[in-house]
C-alpha positions in Angstrom: -70.8 37.5 -99.5 -71.6 40.3 -97.0 -73.9 38.0 -95.1 -71.3 35.3 -94.6 -68.8 37.9 -93.3 -71.3 39.1 -90.7 -72.0 35.6 -89.7 -68.3 34.9 -89.2 -67.9 38.2 -87.3 -70.9 37.3 -85.1 -69.5 33.8 -84.4 -66.1 35.2 -83.6 -67.6 37.8 -81.2 -69.7 35.1 -79.6 -66.6 32.9 -79.0 -64.6 35.8 -77.5 -67.5 36.6 -75.2 -67.8 33.0 -74.0 -64.0 32.7 -73.4 -63.9 36.1 -71.6 -66.7 35.0 -69.3 -64.7 31.9 -68.4 -61.7 33.9 -67.1 -61.8 33.9 -63.3 -60.7 37.1 -61.4 -58.0 36.6 -58.8 -59.4 36.9 -55.3 -57.6 36.7 -52.0 -58.8 37.3 -48.4 -58.5 40.8 -47.1 -56.3 39.5 -44.3 -52.7 39.2 -45.7 -51.2 35.8 -46.2 -47.4 35.3 -46.1 -45.2 32.3 -47.0 -41.5 31.6 -47.0 -39.5 31.9 -50.2 -35.8 32.0 -49.6 -32.9 33.1 -47.4 -29.6 34.6 -48.7 -26.8 35.1 -46.2 -24.0 37.4 -47.2 -20.4 37.7 -46.1 -20.3 39.2 -42.7 -23.6 38.8 -40.8 -26.2 40.3 -43.1 -28.8 38.4 -45.1 -31.9 38.8 -47.2 -35.0 37.0 -46.1 -37.6 36.7 -48.9 -41.3 36.1 -48.3 -44.3 35.9 -50.6 -47.5 37.7 -49.8 -51.1 37.9 -50.9 -53.7 40.5 -49.9 -57.3 40.9 -51.2 -57.6 44.6 -50.9 -54.0 45.7 -51.7 -53.3 47.7 -48.6 -49.9 46.3 -47.9 -47.1 48.8 -46.9 -46.8 52.4 -45.8 -48.0 55.1 -48.1 -45.2 57.7 -48.1 -41.5 57.8 -47.7 -41.6 59.8 -44.4 -43.9 57.2 -42.7 -41.8 55.0 -40.3 -44.6 52.7 -39.3 -43.3 49.2 -39.0 -45.6 46.6 -40.6 -43.6 43.4 -40.7 -42.4 41.9 -37.4 -40.0 39.0 -36.9 -38.5 37.1 -34.0 -35.2 35.4 -34.3 -34.7 31.8 -33.0 -31.4 30.0 -32.8 -30.6 26.3 -32.1 -29.1 25.9 -28.7 -26.0 23.7 -29.1 -26.5 22.1 -25.7 -30.3 21.2 -25.7 -30.5 21.0 -29.5 -33.8 23.0 -29.3 -34.7 26.4 -30.7 -34.7 29.4 -28.4 -35.9 32.9 -29.0 -33.1 35.4 -28.7 -33.5 37.2 -25.3 -32.6 40.9 -25.1 -31.4 42.0 -21.7 -31.9 45.6 -22.8 -35.6 45.1 -23.2 -35.9 42.3 -20.6 -37.8 40.3 -23.2 -37.6 38.3 -26.3 -36.4 40.5 -29.1 -39.0 41.2 -31.8 -37.8 43.4 -34.7 -40.0 45.6 -36.8 -39.4 46.3 -40.5 -41.0 49.0 -42.7 -42.7 47.6 -45.8 -43.2 50.3 -48.5 -46.3 50.3 -50.7 -45.7 49.1 -54.3 -45.1 51.8 -56.8 -48.4 51.1 -58.7 -51.7 51.9 -56.9 -53.2 48.6 -55.9 -55.6 49.9 -53.2 -58.8 48.0 -53.2 -57.5 45.3 -55.6 -56.1 41.9 -55.0 -52.3 41.9 -54.9 -49.5 39.3 -54.5 -45.7 39.6 -54.6 -42.5 39.3 -52.7 -41.0 41.2 -49.8 -37.2 41.3 -49.4 -36.2 41.9 -45.8 -32.6 43.0 -45.3 -31.4 41.6 -42.0 -28.3 43.6 -40.8 -27.4 41.0 -38.2 -29.2 37.7 -38.7 -27.6 36.0 -35.7 -26.1 37.1 -32.4 -22.9 35.1 -32.8 -21.0 33.5 -35.6 -21.0 30.3 -33.6 -24.7 30.0 -34.3 -25.2 27.8 -37.3 -28.9 27.1 -37.4 -31.6 29.8 -37.2 -35.3 30.2 -37.7 -37.6 33.3 -37.9 -41.2 33.7 -37.0 -42.9 36.6 -38.9 -46.2 38.3 -39.4 -47.4 41.2 -41.5 -49.9 44.0 -40.8 -51.8 45.8 -43.5 -53.0 49.4 -43.3 -56.4 48.3 -42.0 -54.6 46.5 -39.0 -55.3 43.0 -40.3 -52.6 40.6 -39.1 -51.4 37.9 -41.4 -50.8 34.3 -40.6 -47.8 33.5 -38.3 -45.0 32.2 -40.5 -42.2 30.1 -39.2 -39.4 29.7 -41.6 -37.8 26.2 -42.1 -34.5 25.6 -40.3 -31.8 27.7 -42.0 -28.3 26.4 -41.8 -25.5 29.0 -42.2 -21.7 28.9 -42.0 
């Protein structure tokens, strides 16, 4: 009786070991990757832009509340009603195309050195320069703490009222 119990225990342990060895660890490149998820306009002119991210070493976001380092940058494009082509919004104040920075905070759990994936919700206080604009796009990239720049993400055409 004891011998058969140990045989079953050995077989059970062997099966668990084989199954555990088949589980693949999640790996991502150390350079962040971002992709578009969704866009939620609110009454008025604010909106939430949601993007997904992956990073192989988990160094996304600034480390403390007082750090004001911007790590996500986006450029706003609008559809010109005359040419029907997208144009980057030009800022006369800066004499250049307007690129806006956003502070991404580090996740509450410590993921440094580990693969991480998730979503970033960007609150756009004014997502277009005029309510007459009905079609917009955004071009974004993300920097991690090591200075690695993500892929350049262009959102699909976003139609708003």
